[in-house]
C-alpha positions as CSV (number, residue, x, y, z in Angstrom):
1,M,-42.9,-23.3,-20.6
2,R,-42.2,-25.2,-23.8
3,V,-41.5,-21.9,-25.7
4,R,-39.0,-20.9,-23.0
5,M,-37.2,-24.2,-23.2
6,L,-37.0,-24.0,-26.9
7,W,-35.6,-20.5,-26.7
8,M,-32.9,-21.6,-24.2
9,R,-32.0,-24.5,-26.4
10,D,-31.6,-22.2,-29.4
11,M,-29.5,-19.8,-27.4
12,L,-27.2,-22.5,-26.2
13,L,-26.7,-23.8,-29.7
14,A,-26.0,-20.3,-30.9
15,V,-23.4,-19.8,-28.2
16,G,-21.8,-23.2,-29.0
17,E,-21.6,-22.3,-32.7
18,G,-20.1,-18.9,-32.0
19,A,-23.1,-16.9,-33.3
20,V,-23.5,-15.4,-29.8
21,K,-20.4,-14.5,-27.8
22,K,-20.6,-14.9,-24.1
23,R,-19.0,-12.0,-22.3
24,R,-15.9,-12.9,-20.4
25,R,-14.8,-11.2,-17.2
26,P,-11.2,-9.8,-17.4
27,R,-8.4,-11.7,-15.9
28,R,-5.6,-10.2,-13.8
29,G,-3.3,-8.2,-16.0
30,E,-6.2,-7.2,-18.4
31,D,-8.2,-4.1,-18.4
32,F,-10.7,-3.9,-15.5
33,K,-13.5,-1.5,-14.9
34,I,-13.8,-0.3,-11.3
35,R,-16.9,-2.4,-10.6
36,E,-15.0,-5.5,-11.8
37,A,-11.9,-4.6,-9.8
38,I,-13.5,-4.1,-6.5
39,I,-14.9,-7.6,-6.4
40,K,-11.4,-9.1,-6.6
41,A,-9.5,-10.2,-3.5
42,D,-6.2,-8.8,-5.0
43,F,-7.7,-5.4,-5.1
44,W,-8.6,-5.3,-1.5
45,L,-5.3,-6.9,-0.4
46,L,-3.4,-4.2,-2.3
47,W,-5.7,-1.5,-0.8
48,A,-5.2,-2.9,2.7
49,V,-1.5,-3.1,2.4
50,S,-1.2,0.5,1.2
51,F,-3.7,1.7,3.7
52,L,-1.9,0.2,6.6
53,G,1.6,1.2,5.5
54,I,0.9,4.6,4.2
55,G,-1.5,5.3,7.0
56,A,1.2,4.5,9.6
57,G,3.8,6.6,7.7
58,V,1.5,9.7,7.4
59,T,0.8,9.5,11.1
60,V,4.4,10.2,11.8
61,L,4.6,12.8,9.1
62,N,1.5,14.7,10.4
63,N,2.9,14.7,14.0
64,L,6.6,15.1,13.2
65,A,6.9,18.4,15.0
66,Q,5.2,17.1,18.2
67,I,7.3,14.0,18.1
68,G,10.5,16.1,17.9
69,V,9.4,18.2,20.9
70,A,8.4,15.1,22.9
71,F,11.9,13.7,22.3
72,G,13.5,17.0,23.5
73,L,14.3,18.7,20.2
74,E,13.8,22.4,19.9
75,N,14.2,22.7,16.1
76,T,12.2,20.0,14.2
77,T,12.8,21.4,10.7
78,L,15.7,19.0,10.1
79,L,13.4,16.1,10.8
80,L,10.9,17.1,8.1
81,T,13.8,17.8,5.7
82,L,15.2,14.3,6.3
83,F,11.8,12.7,5.9
84,S,11.1,14.5,2.6
85,F,14.5,13.8,1.1
86,C,14.4,10.1,2.0
87,N,10.8,9.8,0.8
88,F,12.2,11.0,-2.6
89,V,15.0,8.5,-2.4
90,G,12.6,5.7,-1.6
91,R,10.4,6.5,-4.6
92,I,13.2,6.7,-7.1
93,G,15.2,3.7,-5.7
94,S,12.2,1.4,-5.4
95,G,11.1,2.2,-8.9
96,A,14.5,1.3,-10.4
97,I,15.1,-1.8,-8.2
98,S,11.6,-3.3,-8.7
99,E,11.8,-2.7,-12.4
100,H,15.2,-4.5,-12.6
101,F,14.0,-7.6,-10.7
102,V,10.5,-7.7,-12.3
103,R,12.2,-8.0,-15.7
104,L,15.1,-10.2,-14.6
105,K,13.4,-12.6,-12.2
106,M,9.6,-11.8,-12.6
107,I,9.5,-10.9,-8.9
108,P,6.2,-9.1,-8.0
109,R,6.8,-5.5,-7.0
110,T,4.7,-6.1,-3.9
111,L,7.7,-8.0,-2.4
112,W,9.4,-4.6,-1.9
113,M,6.3,-3.4,-0.1
114,T,6.7,-6.3,2.3
115,F,10.3,-5.4,3.0
116,A,9.3,-1.7,3.5
117,L,6.6,-2.7,6.0
118,L,9.0,-4.9,8.0
119,V,11.6,-2.1,8.2
120,M,8.8,0.3,9.3
121,L,7.8,-2.3,12.0
122,M,11.3,-2.2,13.4
123,T,11.5,1.5,13.1
124,F,8.3,2.1,15.2
125,I,9.7,-0.3,17.9
126,L,12.8,1.9,18.0
127,F,10.6,4.9,18.4
128,A,8.6,3.3,21.2
129,F,11.8,2.7,23.3
130,A,12.9,6.3,22.7
131,L,16.6,5.5,22.6
132,N,19.1,8.4,22.4
133,G,19.6,9.7,18.9
134,V,16.8,7.3,17.5
135,L,15.1,10.1,15.6
136,Y,18.0,10.8,13.3
137,A,18.3,7.1,12.4
138,A,14.6,6.2,12.3
139,I,13.1,9.2,10.5
140,P,15.2,8.5,7.3
141,L,14.3,4.9,7.3
142,L,10.7,5.7,7.7
143,G,10.8,8.3,4.9
144,I,12.4,5.7,2.5
145,C,9.8,3.1,3.3
146,Y,7.0,5.6,2.9
147,G,8.3,6.5,-0.6
148,V,8.6,2.8,-1.5
149,L,5.0,2.1,-0.6
150,Y,3.8,5.0,-2.8
151,A,6.0,4.2,-5.7
152,I,5.3,0.5,-5.9
153,M,1.6,0.8,-5.6
154,V,1.3,2.8,-8.9
155,P,2.8,0.3,-11.4
156,T,1.2,-2.6,-9.4
157,V,-2.3,-1.2,-10.0
158,S,-1.6,-0.9,-13.8
159,E,-0.1,-4.4,-14.0
160,L,-3.0,-6.1,-12.2
161,F,-5.9,-4.1,-13.4
162,G,-4.8,-2.6,-16.7
163,L,-4.5,1.0,-18.0
164,R,-8.0,1.7,-19.5
165,H,-9.5,2.7,-16.1
166,F,-6.2,3.2,-14.3
167,G,-7.0,6.8,-13.1
168,L,-10.2,5.8,-11.3
169,I,-8.8,2.6,-9.8
170,Y,-5.6,4.3,-8.6
171,S,-7.7,7.2,-7.1
172,F,-9.7,4.6,-5.1
173,M,-6.5,3.1,-3.9
174,G,-5.3,6.5,-2.8
175,L,-8.2,6.7,-0.2
176,G,-5.8,4.7,2.1
177,N,-4.0,7.9,2.8
178,P,-6.8,10.1,4.2
179,V,-8.5,7.1,5.9
180,G,-5.2,6.2,7.5
181,A,-4.6,9.8,8.6
182,L,-8.1,10.0,10.1
183,L,-7.8,6.8,12.0
184,F,-4.2,6.6,13.0
185,S,-3.2,10.2,13.2
186,G,-6.3,12.1,14.1
187,T,-8.0,9.5,16.3
188,L,-5.2,7.3,17.7
189,A,-2.2,9.6,18.0
190,G,-4.2,12.7,18.8
191,H,-6.2,11.1,21.6
192,I,-3.2,9.5,23.3
193,Y,-1.1,12.7,22.9
194,D,-3.9,14.8,24.5
195,A,-4.3,12.4,27.3
196,E,-0.6,12.4,28.1
197,A,-0.5,16.2,27.9
198,A,-3.4,16.4,30.3
199,K,-1.4,14.3,32.8
200,Q,1.3,16.9,32.6
201,S,-1.2,19.7,33.0
202,S,0.0,21.2,29.8
203,S,-1.1,21.6,26.1
204,T,2.3,20.3,25.0
205,C,3.4,16.8,25.9
206,V,7.1,16.1,26.6
207,G,8.6,12.6,27.1
208,P,8.6,9.1,25.5
209,D,5.1,8.3,26.8
210,C,3.5,10.9,24.5
211,F,3.7,8.6,21.5
212,K,4.8,5.2,23.0
213,V,1.5,3.5,22.7
214,T,0.9,5.0,19.2
215,F,4.2,3.6,18.0
216,L,3.5,0.2,19.3
217,V,0.1,0.1,17.7
218,L,1.7,1.3,14.4
219,A,4.3,-1.5,14.7
220,G,1.4,-4.0,14.9
221,V,-0.3,-2.3,11.9
222,C,2.9,-2.6,9.8
223,G,3.2,-6.3,10.9
224,L,-0.3,-7.0,9.7
225,G,0.4,-5.1,6.5
226,A,3.5,-7.3,5.9
227,I,1.5,-10.5,6.3
228,L,-1.1,-9.3,3.8
229,S,1.6,-8.2,1.4
230,I,3.2,-11.7,1.5
231,I,-0.2,-13.2,0.7
232,L,-0.7,-10.8,-2.1
233,T,2.8,-11.4,-3.5
234,V,2.2,-15.2,-3.6
235,R,-1.2,-14.8,-5.2
236,I,0.0,-12.5,-8.1
237,R,3.3,-14.3,-8.9
238,P,1.7,-16.1,-11.9
239,V,0.5,-12.7,-13.2
240,Y,4.1,-11.4,-13.4
241,Q,5.3,-14.6,-14.9
242,L,2.8,-14.1,-17.6
243,L,3.4,-10.4,-18.2
244,Y,7.2,-10.6,-18.0
245,S,8.0,-14.1,-19.2
246,G,9.9,-12.7,-22.2
247,G,12.0,-10.3,-20.1
248,S,9.8,-7.3,-20.9
249,F,6.2,-6.3,-20.4
250,R,3.7,-7.9,-22.8
251,L,-0.1,-7.8,-22.8
252,P,-1.8,-11.1,-21.9
253,Q,-3.4,-12.8,-24.9
254,A,-7.2,-13.0,-24.8
255,S,-8.6,-16.4,-25.2
256,G,-11.6,-15.3,-27.2
257,H,-11.5,-14.2,-30.9
């Protein structure tokens, strides 16, 4: 026991004198390993936001043809074209806008994810009420928001958790897409669509009820995602103030030598 206490004393003295360096966990904005990132609340908040938003968007994308038919359209190719083009616009536009404001005002990029999720919420409510002509107004909005979520997530991951293990961390974030597709598209939308089609004694469902419940649930999903995105934005604001305080990106200075 005495030997152990002497050893601990010598170790503490060595640490205090700098002979032994105590390993410091990375701070937000520095390089994280995947096992260090997954124990952070910011990691799971960002994952949840992307999972909820992208999962809701991919549900519409996967069922776009059935949605068009349910709303009485014979040719749904135009809907897919609109969604794809607006997805591109959302990615390019959000990248440029977020880059401008993050350098000028040090505003976290996740704020734009919040706006996108709120727009998606309103879009799904429009879908649920099945107003005349709603598809041609709502599909472009949804495509833009879907692109915003994807585009913003990429630099946010690098800014919060560094670039050294970016590929692995980003790939883990990307799991939100297939998980969302499985839960919201395959399970939720598929089950409700089949149930409504069975009521019509047909394999093809026609009418607003085919996806009404699905759209209302997805609206709630986007609302939850927006709340989590606001929480994340508030939490990481100091990180962006540190990284962009000089008007451009700079690496945080390590406290150790």
